[in-house]
Backbone bond lengths (Angstrom), bond angles and torsions (degrees), N, CA, C in turn:
res aa  C-N    CA-C-N  psi(-1)  N-CA   C-N-CA  omega(-1)  CA-C   N-CA-C  phi
1 M - - - 1.468 - - 1.520 108.30 -
2 T 1.349 116.76 133.92 1.458 123.79 179.26 1.521 109.17 -78.38
3 L 1.333 114.13 162.28 1.451 119.78 179.42 1.515 110.23 -64.40
4 A 1.345 116.91 -33.64 1.468 121.33 179.12 1.515 109.24 -61.88
5 A 1.344 117.89 -39.45 1.451 120.79 -179.59 1.527 111.82 -66.08
6 A 1.324 118.34 -19.45 1.459 121.20 178.78 1.526 110.65 -65.78
7 F 1.352 117.91 -17.26 1.443 121.36 -177.79 1.533 111.77 -104.07
8 D 1.380 114.58 24.36 1.453 117.23 178.46 1.504 114.79 -64.75
9 H 1.358 116.88 -31.49 1.442 119.58 -176.93 1.552 108.83 -88.37
10 P 1.302 119.09 133.41 1.472 120.98 -178.95 1.538 112.67 -61.86
11 V 1.300 117.24 -30.91 1.465 118.59 179.23 1.520 111.76 -65.60
12 T 1.343 116.20 -36.66 1.463 120.68 177.16 1.526 109.96 -62.67
13 V 1.308 115.59 -43.63 1.493 121.33 179.38 1.526 108.78 -62.78
14 G 1.346 116.52 -45.28 1.446 121.49 -177.29 1.514 112.56 -63.58
15 I 1.339 116.94 -44.09 1.463 118.82 -177.26 1.534 111.60 -69.98
16 V 1.325 117.80 -42.38 1.476 120.71 177.16 1.533 110.02 -62.46
17 G 1.330 115.95 -45.33 1.425 119.78 179.93 1.524 113.63 -64.59
18 A 1.312 116.48 -41.55 1.473 120.54 178.57 1.535 110.81 -66.34
19 T 1.337 117.06 -36.10 1.443 120.90 179.11 1.544 111.00 -65.36
20 A 1.364 115.37 -44.61 1.479 118.31 178.72 1.519 110.65 -64.41
21 A 1.325 117.11 -39.33 1.472 120.80 178.67 1.533 111.96 -64.83
22 A 1.337 114.63 -39.85 1.491 118.09 -179.77 1.516 111.33 -65.83
23 L 1.342 117.44 -38.82 1.472 120.74 177.91 1.522 109.40 -65.97
24 A 1.311 117.65 -42.95 1.475 121.27 178.27 1.509 111.03 -61.43
25 A 1.360 117.76 -44.40 1.429 120.09 -178.88 1.489 111.73 -68.27
26 A 1.325 119.06 -35.86 1.464 122.51 176.90 1.502 110.01 -64.65
27 G 1.323 116.36 -43.05 1.473 119.83 177.43 1.508 112.63 -60.71
28 A 1.327 116.04 -43.97 1.448 120.59 178.30 1.496 111.37 -63.55
29 T 1.307 117.58 -42.14 1.498 121.80 -179.89 1.516 110.94 -64.49
30 I 1.302 117.55 -47.11 1.448 120.02 -179.21 1.545 110.76 -66.42
31 G 1.338 113.77 -38.82 1.479 118.56 176.12 1.523 112.40 -60.20
32 A 1.323 115.67 -41.95 1.462 119.38 178.89 1.532 111.21 -66.06
33 M 1.349 117.09 -38.89 1.460 121.20 176.02 1.516 111.92 -60.76
34 T 1.363 114.37 -41.87 1.448 119.86 179.19 1.519 112.60 -62.84
35 L 1.363 115.31 -46.82 1.473 119.70 -178.85 1.530 111.48 -65.26
36 A 1.319 116.70 -35.37 1.466 120.77 -177.83 1.550 111.91 -87.47
37 G 1.312 116.60 -4.65 1.464 119.65 179.52 1.504 113.25 70.89
38 R 1.361 117.19 23.03 1.462 119.88 -178.58 1.540 109.60 -79.53
39 G 1.317 116.01 143.52 1.460 119.39 179.80 1.510 112.10 75.63
40 S 1.313 116.72 163.46 1.462 121.50 179.70 1.488 110.22 -75.27
41 P 1.365 117.99 155.48 1.483 120.75 174.63 1.507 112.22 -54.71
42 E 1.363 116.86 -38.23 1.473 120.58 -179.27 1.524 109.63 -63.73
43 L 1.305 118.13 -43.01 1.468 121.75 179.18 1.499 111.83 -62.83
44 R 1.358 114.42 -45.27 1.488 116.40 -179.01 1.521 110.95 -66.48
45 R 1.314 117.34 -36.63 1.474 119.45 177.27 1.527 110.63 -64.02
46 E 1.361 116.53 -42.67 1.452 120.14 177.98 1.515 111.83 -62.08
47 L 1.304 117.12 -40.09 1.466 120.58 179.33 1.551 111.47 -65.93
48 W 1.321 115.71 -42.50 1.471 118.80 178.61 1.537 111.21 -65.22
49 L 1.350 115.69 -37.70 1.478 119.13 176.26 1.515 111.96 -62.79
50 R 1.344 115.52 -43.87 1.464 119.39 -178.94 1.521 109.56 -65.91
51 L 1.347 116.76 -43.42 1.478 119.09 -179.55 1.526 110.53 -63.24
52 G 1.321 115.67 -42.64 1.473 117.46 178.39 1.493 113.92 -62.15
53 S 1.316 115.80 -37.39 1.464 121.11 177.42 1.524 110.03 -65.26
54 W 1.340 116.90 -42.54 1.473 120.69 179.21 1.517 110.18 -64.75
55 C 1.327 118.04 -36.26 1.455 121.28 178.83 1.524 112.22 -62.31
56 V 1.320 116.27 -26.85 1.458 121.16 176.67 1.517 111.33 -91.00
57 L 1.323 115.95 -41.85 1.458 120.64 -175.82 1.509 113.68 -65.83
58 L 1.337 115.74 -46.32 1.496 119.06 -174.23 1.551 111.51 -61.77
59 P 1.336 119.74 -46.34 1.494 117.83 176.06 1.537 111.58 -61.08
60 L 1.349 116.98 -37.41 1.479 120.11 177.27 1.516 112.09 -64.95
61 M 1.352 115.65 -32.82 1.445 118.94 179.76 1.545 111.95 -77.80
62 M 1.327 114.59 -44.37 1.464 120.72 -173.24 1.537 111.86 -83.94
63 G 1.346 118.30 -29.90 1.430 121.68 -175.37 1.517 113.87 -56.91
64 P 1.329 118.87 -50.93 1.486 118.83 179.37 1.530 112.32 -62.02
65 V 1.348 118.02 -33.74 1.452 121.16 -179.55 1.542 108.65 -62.77
66 L 1.320 116.41 -42.36 1.458 121.26 -177.76 1.521 111.52 -73.83
67 L 1.337 117.83 -32.30 1.460 121.63 -174.21 1.526 112.88 -74.90
68 G 1.330 119.94 -32.55 1.463 120.03 179.06 1.520 112.82 144.40
69 R 1.352 114.41 171.02 1.465 120.85 -172.53 1.544 112.39 -63.02
70 E 1.329 117.09 -40.61 1.472 118.95 179.22 1.524 111.45 -62.39
71 W 1.308 116.93 -37.15 1.449 121.87 178.18 1.545 109.79 -65.92
72 V 1.332 116.00 -42.17 1.453 118.86 178.97 1.532 111.54 -61.99
73 I 1.307 114.49 -48.01 1.496 118.45 -177.99 1.525 111.16 -62.95
74 G 1.346 115.89 -40.49 1.458 118.85 178.44 1.525 110.00 -65.70
75 A 1.319 118.46 -41.65 1.448 120.91 -179.77 1.542 112.67 -64.98
76 V 1.344 115.04 -41.87 1.483 119.55 178.02 1.521 110.82 -64.79
77 T 1.288 116.83 -38.93 1.490 119.98 178.30 1.526 110.24 -63.09
78 L 1.338 117.05 -45.38 1.478 119.85 178.38 1.528 111.42 -65.67
79 L 1.374 117.41 -36.76 1.427 120.70 177.30 1.550 110.36 -63.37
80 G 1.311 116.75 -44.10 1.460 120.85 178.15 1.528 111.53 -59.48
81 L 1.331 117.16 -44.19 1.461 122.16 179.79 1.530 110.69 -66.75
82 A 1.332 117.30 -38.58 1.455 120.12 178.89 1.543 111.28 -66.82
83 C 1.326 117.11 -40.67 1.435 121.86 176.48 1.543 110.27 -62.88
84 L 1.323 115.61 -42.58 1.464 119.84 -179.96 1.545 110.77 -62.40
85 R 1.331 115.46 -39.43 1.467 119.02 -178.65 1.515 109.96 -61.98
86 E 1.349 117.23 -44.19 1.455 119.53 178.10 1.535 112.52 -66.06
87 F 1.321 114.13 -40.96 1.475 119.72 177.91 1.536 111.21 -62.68
88 D 1.317 116.30 -42.55 1.484 121.27 177.26 1.526 112.16 -56.06
89 R 1.352 114.03 -48.84 1.454 118.91 -176.00 1.533 112.02 -70.06
90 A 1.352 116.29 -34.72 1.475 118.47 -178.23 1.508 112.44 -74.92
91 T 1.311 116.62 -37.06 1.472 121.76 -173.59 1.511 113.32 -92.86
92 G 1.343 116.13 -17.07 1.467 118.35 -175.54 1.533 113.38 91.36
93 L 1.328 116.58 5.24 1.467 118.46 179.49 1.519 112.71 -62.79
94 F 1.351 116.25 -22.75 1.455 119.85 178.58 1.513 111.48 -62.18
95 R 1.326 118.15 -19.05 1.493 120.55 177.61 1.528 111.59 -77.20
96 E 1.325 115.90 -6.33 1.481 121.64 178.15 1.541 106.07 -117.24
97 P 1.332 118.56 77.62 1.474 121.30 -170.84 1.521 112.30 -63.79
98 L 1.332 119.39 -31.63 1.474 120.17 -178.96 1.554 109.04 -67.89
99 T 1.306 116.56 -48.76 1.460 120.33 178.00 1.514 112.07 -59.25
100 A 1.343 115.62 -45.20 1.452 119.30 179.15 1.542 111.58 -63.97
101 A 1.290 118.05 -35.60 1.457 121.76 178.45 1.533 110.05 -67.47
102 L 1.302 117.21 -39.44 1.472 119.03 178.23 1.543 112.32 -65.28
103 V 1.309 115.78 -33.54 1.457 120.03 175.99 1.524 109.63 -66.49
104 V 1.330 115.87 -42.81 1.503 120.04 178.27 1.547 109.01 -59.26
105 L 1.314 116.04 -47.05 1.468 118.76 178.75 1.530 111.86 -61.40
106 G 1.311 116.67 -36.44 1.467 120.01 176.44 1.517 112.79 -63.30
107 I 1.345 115.83 -44.04 1.459 120.23 178.27 1.516 110.30 -62.46
108 L 1.309 117.99 -43.57 1.476 121.20 179.52 1.509 109.77 -64.64
109 A 1.324 118.01 -41.88 1.480 121.40 -175.68 1.514 111.19 -67.10
110 V 1.333 118.96 -44.29 1.462 120.37 -175.78 1.534 110.57 -70.51
111 N 1.336 116.75 -31.14 1.453 117.30 175.92 1.542 112.37 -77.76
112 F 1.336 115.09 -27.96 1.471 117.80 170.60 1.507 111.30 -62.67
113 A 1.340 116.99 -42.30 1.470 120.69 177.61 1.528 111.40 -59.11
114 A 1.339 115.90 -38.07 1.450 119.91 176.41 1.558 110.67 -67.20
115 L 1.307 116.36 -42.07 1.474 120.48 178.76 1.507 109.97 -63.47
116 D 1.306 119.09 -35.43 1.446 124.06 179.41 1.515 111.19 -77.77
117 H 1.306 116.34 -13.80 1.492 121.90 -174.14 1.527 110.40 55.50
118 W 1.316 114.44 52.29 1.462 121.73 179.67 1.520 106.94 -119.26
119 Y 1.293 117.52 92.00 1.465 121.81 -172.53 1.530 111.31 -67.46
120 G 1.326 117.63 -37.39 1.479 119.59 178.00 1.520 112.18 -57.34
121 F 1.349 116.03 -44.04 1.458 120.03 -179.90 1.534 109.53 -71.99
122 F 1.316 116.65 -38.07 1.460 123.07 177.83 1.514 109.94 -55.09
123 V 1.304 118.34 -47.78 1.454 123.35 -177.61 1.539 110.93 -73.23
124 A 1.353 115.92 -41.86 1.437 120.06 -178.99 1.527 114.92 -63.73
125 L 1.297 114.47 -27.33 1.489 119.40 -177.80 1.511 112.87 -64.52
126 W 1.327 117.91 -27.77 1.459 118.81 -177.98 1.520 110.84 -63.15
127 P 1.331 122.61 -57.95 1.459 119.89 179.50 1.514 112.74 -68.78
128 L 1.342 116.96 -32.94 1.487 119.77 179.78 1.528 111.17 -63.05
129 T 1.357 114.67 -47.54 1.449 118.81 -177.89 1.540 110.47 -67.58
130 V 1.309 117.52 -37.33 1.468 121.29 175.93 1.529 109.60 -58.46
131 G 1.358 116.65 -44.18 1.443 119.68 178.02 1.490 112.70 -63.68
132 V 1.347 119.04 -41.89 1.452 121.48 -179.53 1.520 111.53 -64.65
133 I 1.340 117.11 -41.59 1.434 120.58 177.70 1.562 110.66 -66.07
134 G 1.322 115.45 -34.93 1.478 119.03 -179.62 1.500 111.84 -67.10
135 V 1.315 119.17 -35.30 1.477 120.33 -176.18 1.519 112.76 -103.48
136 G 1.335 116.09 -6.38 1.481 120.74 -170.70 1.508 114.02 -57.13
137 T 1.342 117.81 -38.87 1.472 119.60 -175.01 1.532 112.63 -96.45
138 I 1.302 118.51 -0.25 1.458 120.72 -179.23 1.532 111.10 -61.21
139 P 1.322 122.77 -42.13 1.446 122.90 179.19 1.546 113.44 -60.18
140 L 1.335 117.35 -16.87 1.458 118.53 178.06 1.524 111.64 -73.52
141 D 1.328 116.67 -10.80 1.498 122.50 -179.57 1.508 111.87 53.70
142 R 1.371 114.60 46.47 1.460 120.07 -178.11 1.507 107.95 -131.44
143 P 1.361 118.24 75.90 1.432 120.59 -175.65 1.556 114.11 -64.65
144 A 1.333 116.62 -23.82 1.468 119.79 178.67 1.534 109.74 -60.47
145 G 1.323 116.37 125.31 1.464 121.19 178.99 1.481 114.93 82.66
146 Y 1.356 117.61 5.02 1.484 121.17 -176.72 1.531 111.81 -57.54
147 V 1.293 116.06 -50.37 1.471 120.37 -176.27 1.527 111.26 -58.52
148 Q 1.336 115.61 -45.72 1.467 120.07 -176.48 1.517 110.91 -65.42
149 R 1.339 118.29 -50.81 1.458 119.73 -175.01 1.541 110.68 -67.06
150 T 1.336 116.25 -38.18 1.434 119.39 -179.32 1.540 110.89 -69.27
151 A 1.343 117.53 -41.86 1.439 120.48 179.48 1.554 111.13 -62.34
152 L 1.354 115.23 -43.97 1.465 118.86 177.68 1.510 111.87 -61.68
153 G 1.342 115.62 -42.42 1.450 119.73 178.64 1.519 113.27 -63.10
154 L 1.307 116.45 -44.37 1.478 120.16 178.96 1.538 111.84 -64.28
155 L 1.313 116.15 -43.69 1.457 120.44 178.77 1.544 110.54 -61.69
156 A 1.341 116.13 -43.62 1.438 120.96 -179.72 1.536 110.86 -62.29
157 Y 1.320 116.82 -44.96 1.482 118.27 -178.08 1.504 111.38 -67.96
158 M 1.342 118.12 -41.89 1.447 119.85 -177.78 1.532 112.22 -66.32
159 L 1.332 118.10 -30.27 1.425 119.97 -179.96 1.521 113.12 -87.31
160 F 1.340 116.84 -49.75 1.458 120.51 -172.01 1.525 113.29 -91.31
161 G 1.351 115.18 -18.10 1.473 120.21 175.26 1.480 112.15 -99.91
162 A 1.346 116.38 -79.68 1.443 122.35 -175.69 1.514 111.96 -58.97
163 G 1.370 118.28 -41.36 1.461 121.21 -177.49 1.492 112.69 -66.42
164 L 1.324 116.94 -60.59 1.430 121.48 -176.99 1.524 115.15 -64.28
165 A 1.348 115.74 -29.99 1.458 119.96 -178.47 1.526 113.02 -64.16
166 H 1.313 118.75 -13.42 1.433 119.64 173.96 1.530 111.15 -63.08
167 L 1.332 116.84 -31.21 1.438 120.56 174.45 1.546 110.33 -63.86
168 S 1.320 115.50 -39.74 1.475 119.63 176.96 1.506 111.40 -61.83
169 F 1.339 117.44 -46.79 1.456 119.18 -177.35 1.503 113.06 -66.31
170 M 1.351 116.93 -29.95 1.459 119.42 176.92 1.533 111.74 -60.01
171 A 1.351 116.56 -28.83 1.437 119.69 -176.27 1.560 112.88 -68.87
172 N 1.332 117.86 -8.14 1.466 120.92 176.40 1.519 111.49 -75.64
173 D 1.306 117.00 -12.39 1.462 120.47 -179.93 1.538 108.56 -86.14
174 P 1.311 119.62 134.28 1.476 121.34 178.44 1.522 112.37 -57.47
175 G 1.303 118.29 -29.94 1.451 121.17 -179.18 1.501 115.01 -101.50
176 Y 1.330 117.05 32.41 1.465 121.90 -174.47 1.519 114.10 -71.77
177 R 1.306 118.37 -26.79 1.465 120.84 -169.56 1.530 114.65 -57.06
178 P 1.327 117.82 -55.12 1.474 117.91 -179.19 1.506 111.98 -63.23
179 I 1.319 119.34 -31.58 1.465 122.00 179.98 1.523 110.28 -67.59
180 L 1.328 117.18 -49.92 1.462 121.24 -179.62 1.502 111.27 -63.69
181 L 1.347 116.81 -44.04 1.464 118.35 179.01 1.527 112.29 -63.04
182 L 1.333 115.98 -34.70 1.454 119.53 177.02 1.527 109.89 -64.82
183 L 1.329 119.09 -44.09 1.432 122.31 179.21 1.527 113.33 -64.09
184 L 1.332 116.40 -40.40 1.467 121.30 178.15 1.526 109.88 -65.64
185 M 1.348 116.45 -44.14 1.447 119.19 179.61 1.501 111.61 -65.95
186 T 1.333 118.89 -39.22 1.454 122.76 -178.22 1.551 109.24 -64.84
187 A 1.338 117.07 -43.76 1.438 120.69 -179.22 1.525 111.37 -60.29
188 A 1.334 115.92 -40.04 1.463 119.85 178.23 1.510 112.20 -71.96
189 L 1.336 115.75 -45.00 1.467 119.92 -176.74 1.512 113.60 -68.06
190 S 1.317 117.61 -26.55 1.479 120.08 179.04 1.529 109.32 -61.94
191 D 1.321 117.24 -43.58 1.475 119.66 178.31 1.494 111.29 -64.25
192 V 1.332 117.73 -45.05 1.441 121.52 -176.28 1.528 109.15 -63.89
193 A 1.350 116.85 -44.59 1.468 121.45 -178.55 1.535 111.52 -64.30
194 A 1.336 116.18 -42.07 1.472 119.43 -179.65 1.550 109.22 -62.63
195 F 1.340 116.77 -43.57 1.446 122.22 178.97 1.501 111.21 -60.61
196 T 1.357 116.33 -47.02 1.473 121.45 -175.70 1.527 111.63 -67.13
197 F 1.319 117.44 -48.23 1.482 119.46 179.86 1.521 110.93 -65.02
198 G 1.328 116.91 -36.52 1.422 120.53 179.57 1.533 112.94 -64.10
199 K 1.368 115.26 -40.56 1.463 120.36 179.58 1.526 110.81 -72.24
200 V 1.346 117.99 -41.52 1.447 122.17 -174.57 1.530 111.60 -73.06
201 I 1.324 115.38 -44.88 1.505 119.99 -174.70 1.509 112.07 -94.89
202 G 1.336 117.04 -40.73 1.446 119.43 179.76 1.533 110.35 74.64
203 G 1.316 115.20 -150.61 1.468 119.59 178.28 1.526 111.15 104.07
204 P 1.332 115.06 -169.34 1.463 119.85 -175.29 1.533 112.47 -65.49
205 K 1.323 114.49 152.70 1.472 120.00 177.98 1.524 109.77 -73.14
206 L 1.332 114.75 152.11 1.461 119.79 -179.93 1.527 110.11 -76.57
207 L 1.296 116.86 -62.05 1.470 123.72 177.63 1.530 107.65 -137.94
208 P 1.328 118.22 82.63 1.459 120.88 -169.64 1.525 113.18 -59.74
209 A 1.291 119.82 -33.86 1.461 120.55 179.61 1.507 113.86 -76.09
210 T 1.335 116.08 -25.38 1.465 120.99 -178.71 1.524 110.20 -91.07
211 S 1.319 118.70 -46.09 1.460 123.07 -176.29 1.542 107.89 -144.68
212 P 1.318 117.69 88.38 1.460 121.28 -171.99 1.520 115.48 -59.74
213 N 1.324 117.85 -23.43 1.467 120.06 -175.73 1.520 113.70 -90.91
214 K 1.318 118.19 -5.53 1.452 120.79 -177.58 1.537 111.06 -94.11
215 S 1.327 116.36 136.34 1.454 122.76 -177.59 1.521 109.99 -114.99
216 V 1.334 115.81 162.08 1.465 120.52 175.37 1.511 110.12 -61.54
217 S 1.318 116.84 -43.03 1.470 120.33 -178.18 1.529 110.06 -64.14
218 G 1.313 117.37 -38.56 1.469 120.31 177.32 1.498 112.66 -64.42
219 A 1.320 116.69 -43.14 1.455 121.56 -179.38 1.532 110.42 -64.24
220 L 1.346 116.87 -47.91 1.454 121.08 -179.28 1.507 111.78 -65.76
221 G 1.337 117.25 -41.21 1.449 121.36 178.15 1.520 111.77 -62.16
222 A 1.350 115.54 -46.54 1.459 119.39 177.77 1.513 112.48 -61.86
223 L 1.350 115.51 -39.82 1.460 119.20 -179.25 1.528 110.41 -64.74
224 A 1.339 117.56 -42.06 1.448 120.29 179.42 1.540 111.10 -64.92
225 V 1.322 117.28 -43.53 1.452 121.38 -178.67 1.528 111.15 -63.61
226 T 1.343 116.53 -49.56 1.484 119.59 -177.53 1.526 110.35 -66.61
227 T 1.338 117.46 -38.67 1.464 117.67 -178.47 1.534 111.05 -63.04
228 L 1.311 115.77 -48.76 1.462 119.98 -179.85 1.534 113.05 -66.99
229 L 1.324 115.89 -37.52 1.457 119.67 178.73 1.530 111.80 -63.92
230 V 1.357 114.18 -48.92 1.480 118.85 179.92 1.541 110.52 -62.25
231 A 1.326 116.10 -44.08 1.441 119.39 -179.69 1.540 111.95 -62.60
232 G 1.349 115.75 -42.07 1.445 118.78 -178.02 1.511 112.64 -68.37
233 I 1.343 117.52 -45.10 1.490 119.48 -178.35 1.542 109.36 -73.41
234 S 1.338 118.20 -35.98 1.472 121.47 -178.22 1.550 110.96 -63.88
235 R 1.337 116.47 -25.23 1.412 120.67 179.69 1.542 110.30 -58.83
236 S 1.309 116.68 -38.93 1.457 122.15 178.15 1.511 112.69 -76.11
237 I 1.326 115.69 -28.50 1.462 119.93 -177.94 1.547 111.11 -78.18
238 F 1.338 116.21 -41.62 1.449 120.90 -171.63 1.544 112.67 -110.23
239 A 1.312 116.46 21.06 1.447 120.06 177.32 1.531 112.64 -57.79
240 G 1.327 117.02 131.99 1.469 121.56 179.07 1.519 111.95 86.64
241 T 1.312 120.21 2.17 1.476 122.03 177.96 1.513 109.09 -109.69
242 A 1.351 115.98 171.53 1.442 120.62 178.19 1.515 112.45 -61.51
243 L 1.316 116.61 -28.26 1.464 120.60 -179.27 1.504 110.88 -79.61
244 G 1.305 118.83 -12.13 1.446 121.83 -173.48 1.548 115.51 -75.45
245 Q 1.320 117.59 0.16 1.457 120.38 178.77 1.527 110.35 -77.11
246 P 1.335 118.15 141.15 1.473 122.00 -173.58 1.521 114.02 -51.75
247 H 1.349 118.94 -43.95 1.456 118.30 -176.25 1.517 112.64 -68.57
248 W 1.361 117.43 -32.25 1.460 118.44 177.43 1.528 110.20 -74.53
249 L 1.305 117.96 -34.26 1.459 120.20 178.07 1.523 110.40 -65.89
250 L 1.311 116.28 -41.22 1.476 119.13 176.28 1.536 111.86 -64.60
251 A 1.342 115.49 -37.53 1.461 120.63 177.83 1.540 109.76 -64.89
252 L 1.328 117.17 -41.44 1.447 121.68 176.97 1.567 110.00 -60.25
253 G 1.312 114.31 -46.64 1.463 119.84 -178.93 1.532 110.84 -62.86
254 L 1.338 116.49 -40.81 1.452 120.30 -179.85 1.518 111.88 -65.32
255 V 1.344 116.24 -43.64 1.467 119.39 178.90 1.539 112.05 -62.88
256 I 1.358 116.24 -43.69 1.431 120.40 178.76 1.520 111.58 -64.50
257 G 1.352 116.57 -39.92 1.460 119.83 177.17 1.511 114.11 -63.18
258 V 1.347 115.04 -44.05 1.478 119.64 176.83 1.526 111.59 -63.79
259 A 1.370 115.43 -45.28 1.455 120.33 -178.67 1.520 112.02 -62.05
260 A 1.345 116.44 -37.30 1.484 118.57 -179.03 1.511 110.43 -64.69
261 Q 1.327 117.16 -42.91 1.478 120.02 -179.97 1.525 110.67 -73.93
262 A 1.327 117.83 -35.19 1.476 119.15 178.48 1.514 111.08 -64.49
263 G 1.345 117.37 -38.59 1.434 120.50 178.00 1.521 112.50 -62.00
264 D 1.333 114.69 -41.69 1.455 121.47 178.90 1.541 110.19 -65.14
265 L 1.311 117.58 -43.27 1.469 121.17 -179.76 1.506 110.75 -70.69
266 M 1.333 118.52 -32.39 1.433 122.08 177.17 1.541 109.84 -61.09
267 L 1.321 116.22 -46.06 1.444 120.12 179.72 1.513 110.26 -68.37
268 S 1.315 118.30 -36.58 1.480 120.28 176.61 1.535 111.01 -61.88
269 S 1.334 116.49 -37.46 1.461 119.97 177.32 1.499 110.92 -62.95
270 M 1.323 117.77 -41.55 1.460 122.72 176.66 1.494 110.38 -60.83
271 K 1.316 117.99 -47.37 1.438 121.33 -175.87 1.543 111.45 -67.16
272 R 1.302 118.11 -39.59 1.456 120.43 179.42 1.544 110.44 -67.72
273 D 1.335 115.04 -37.27 1.470 118.65 178.25 1.518 111.12 -64.76
274 I 1.344 115.76 -41.44 1.462 120.39 -179.72 1.502 112.52 -75.26
275 G 1.378 114.76 -30.67 1.459 119.67 -178.63 1.498 114.40 92.07
276 I 1.374 117.16 35.11 1.466 119.96 178.34 1.516 107.86 -126.29
277 K 1.350 116.42 160.89 1.449 121.88 -179.97 1.518 111.00 -87.08
278 D 1.354 117.01 -46.96 1.462 122.94 -179.29 1.529 109.71 -129.17
279 M 1.308 115.08 155.53 1.481 120.42 176.94 1.522 112.44 -78.33
280 G 1.353 116.40 -17.04 1.461 120.28 179.58 1.514 109.66 -165.84
281 T 1.355 115.13 -177.80 1.452 120.67 -179.96 1.483 113.08 -132.08
282 I 1.344 118.07 15.63 1.412 120.86 -172.39 1.517 114.70 -71.81
283 I 1.372 116.78 -23.24 1.450 121.33 -178.30 1.505 110.38 -110.42
284 P 1.339 120.91 104.78 1.462 121.45 -177.03 1.529 112.12 -55.73
285 G 1.338 115.87 129.81 1.430 120.53 178.69 1.510 114.69 85.22
286 H 1.324 117.09 -9.32 1.471 121.86 -176.49 1.507 114.03 -123.32
287 G 1.321 116.84 -20.38 1.459 119.98 -174.58 1.511 110.97 96.44
288 G 1.341 116.51 -128.92 1.457 120.37 -179.46 1.521 113.32 -102.83
289 V 1.309 115.60 -178.76 1.448 120.46 177.44 1.530 111.64 -60.82
290 L 1.320 114.29 -43.15 1.459 120.72 179.53 1.523 112.58 -63.78
291 D 1.317 115.42 -37.62 1.473 119.41 177.27 1.544 110.92 -62.48
292 R 1.289 117.05 -34.68 1.462 121.20 -175.57 1.557 111.79 -82.21
293 F 1.337 116.50 -36.10 1.447 118.58 -171.92 1.533 113.28 -108.51
294 N 1.319 118.04 17.46 1.452 120.94 -177.38 1.536 113.83 -60.97
295 S 1.354 116.58 -32.36 1.474 119.48 -178.45 1.554 111.22 -63.10
296 L 1.313 117.11 -33.95 1.452 120.85 -177.48 1.499 112.75 -67.71
297 L 1.333 118.35 -21.94 1.458 120.69 -176.32 1.515 111.83 -57.75
298 L 1.392 116.47 -37.69 1.446 119.47 -179.65 1.528 110.54 -102.89
299 V 1.310 118.85 -28.73 1.474 122.84 178.25 1.498 111.44 -59.92
300 A 1.347 117.30 -44.23 1.459 121.41 -176.23 1.516 114.19 -56.27
301 P 1.372 118.67 -56.60 1.460 117.74 179.62 1.487 114.08 -67.86
302 A 1.346 118.18 -35.03 1.445 121.55 -177.99 1.563 109.53 -62.95
303 A 1.335 115.01 -51.89 1.463 120.42 -179.47 1.518 111.31 -62.46
304 F 1.332 115.02 -42.47 1.478 119.12 -178.89 1.516 112.00 -55.69
305 H 1.329 117.32 -51.08 1.439 119.93 -173.11 1.511 113.75 -73.11
306 I 1.309 118.23 -30.11 1.459 120.36 174.98 1.510 109.42 -68.73
307 I 1.301 117.38 -49.22 1.465 121.24 -178.62 1.533 110.50 -64.99
308 A 1.340 115.96 -41.15 1.459 118.85 178.81 1.504 113.41 -63.45
309 Y 1.332 117.11 -33.79 1.468 121.49 179.27 1.535 110.20 -62.70
310 F 1.325 115.77 -44.35 1.451 119.18 -176.49 1.515 114.31 -86.88
311 V 1.315 116.06 -38.05 1.493 120.35 -168.86 1.543 111.60 -118.04
312 G 1.365 115.32 -41.58 1.469 119.18 -175.15 1.529 109.52 91.99
313 F 1.344 113.81 161.71 1.477 119.51 176.12 1.531 109.46 -126.10
314 G 1.306 115.91 121.51 1.451 121.42 173.84 1.528 113.64 63.72
315 L 1.332 116.33 31.73 1.483 119.30 -176.29 1.529 111.69 -62.99
316 G 1.333 116.34 -33.39 1.446 118.85 -178.78 1.504 115.56 -96.89
317 A 1.334 115.76 0.64 1.471 120.23 -177.68 1.522 109.82 -87.26
318 P 1.336 117.52 155.09 1.463 121.86 176.00 1.526 113.04 -59.11
319 T 1.333 116.40 143.82 1.448 120.38 -179.68 1.517 109.86 -116.15
320 R 1.360 115.96 170.89 1.500 121.20 -178.71 1.496 110.68 48.69
321 L 1.323 116.94 52.23 1.455 122.88 -174.09 1.538 111.38 -64.79
322 I 1.350 117.04 -31.24 1.479 120.12 -176.12 1.528 110.77 -104.87
323 T 1.335 116.84 -41.99 1.454 121.49 -173.16 1.505 111.23 -93.78
324 G 1.318 119.15 -6.59 1.475 120.70 -176.37 1.479 114.54 -72.71
325 G 1.349 117.50 -17.40 1.457 119.72 176.34 1.510 112.56 83.94
């Protein structure tokens, strides 16, 4: 498939075009602020850093989706490993190399199952990998610290392996592009909307001990925006299917909106417990990879299973592409 064919669906064209326009508008706005001397130098520097990061991140996020399924699966695999690396360093799991290695193998295996388009193996790997991680360090005869290292390993695999790999499996569907682009856009927009509504409206904090900067108004505003946005765009994606009814589209948007914020709050809970501000520093203005993509950890499986229930993924596509012989 050529790159031009990647834009066959109008939703794909719309999302890519809207993203480019938003970056251009943001650049013009920050440029005007700079020329007019509006805002503090620190604020303008922070805004330029964030914009520059988005100019790099968005092509890296959207590029594999446009290029094809193998690119998507490769990118999701690398994303899972990058998230694991930051998680290992922050939680101390790196001090347990065997457990960390088993998680790496689990991430590689579940994405291989997606690449093979073998749903039975994809699903079976979740309990199987959990079992392997659970017994993996027993032969070391070192019961001290067993609960902690095993719990960290299981959490890491379920989030960065089984959770994110749902994005990989979605790529087996011929019409995956608008769906994945919608999920990526929603995860990013949820943060922006929460920040904007929180600053404009203010009000009581949502969970001050967990995430001091998040407000109730920001959470509700972001939920409303993401719910309506997902429902509106999904109408064009799922028209003529069982999912295409307005109440189900709104339900899909609501679940994705809640999952996006829950993923963010889940990571905030981890960071507060550990006592750190960010999981990494690789992305200027955003922190680490895990700080930026935390919403997808729960959005990916939630969206996958709702859409699969009504529509399915890759039902007419060839299966067992590698192991089928």
